[in-house]
C-alpha angles and dihedrals in degrees: 000000000000119000119243086232091064090068110103112248123220105230139203117251119271088249093053092047093047092050092046096050093041090053090046091052093048096046094042087054100040096051098052090043089052093050093044095048090061091059098047136072137202125013095347091056091045090051092050093047087053094047091044093052093044093050090047089053090049090050093060099070093033094055092041091054091043091052091047090049091048092051092049099040118054111229121237112273122251115246113285093243095062111120117248093243091053090049090050091048092049092049092044093051092048095049093043088053091050092048095047094043090053095047101037101068091043090053090050092050092049091047092048090047092051088049090048095230114145123254104209113179110229093322092300113092141354122244115223119253111259097197135049117256112276116146096189091053089045091056090049091051093047089054090052090044092053095050092044086055089055090048091051089049090051091049091048088053089053091046094048090042090053092050091050090046089057092047101043106025108026094028087203101140095242091129092050091062089070095042108035138025 
């Protein structure tokens, strides 16, 4: 009897996979750093603020290029037997992640600019402020930034949960397209 793993898997392009996993590494680092920095003080907090801002800045061109690539390269289709509601859920999660990942670092940069804290990219150069100083507005944006981070984390859980559902329950090789091939 042939193993299901012997079936060839249609795979995403190397560019799509690289952009996906680079985004995943950045987001799965920036969110915990963002949460942890709010509970620390002193040099550890300063270090995490710096890393969080630098990763957020890195995420801007990565996610913009990823969105451009996604709009110009049709993704692999889901298996034909996927229910319409599951297809809608998958598409919704993907597009909400794209939207929030485009907006989130920009909101962080505006909030930081309005606070007048420096955004120094990995100890090399400072980015210019992109908003006039306004501490009250900054605090409002940081509140939005925080809750958008939680929304992104929830969407990531849905995305990862969907991938694991395909792997463990459906056993339909959808996850393998982003890993192998």
